[in-house]
Steps between C-alpha positions, in 0.01 A plus 500: 500500500405837642820631664324810633252284689782298657692813598184639661521209747873521562415646842371157603845349443665773707242450773578128529877553483489736798392205714835332428717781634754248636584381149801683366433507125192713428558478124473120500168514684377773267585296192325187629199709606467662160526163326222371724288805416550443126413131539184587695400750228552239227298232681209723605162425347199719575262208540676396822650181360864603498755224450732535798742225401550571129 
């Protein structure tokens, strides 16, 4: 796994979290968002046939 690539897109997680400003625990949302980003990175295939439900 390329951790630098994932950290380059950390801004996307922060961008989505901002939309949930009423939620009190930012760190929980951040953790779930980063896990989703890692999962998306792992499942991505360049040919466009990514397995969404793996």
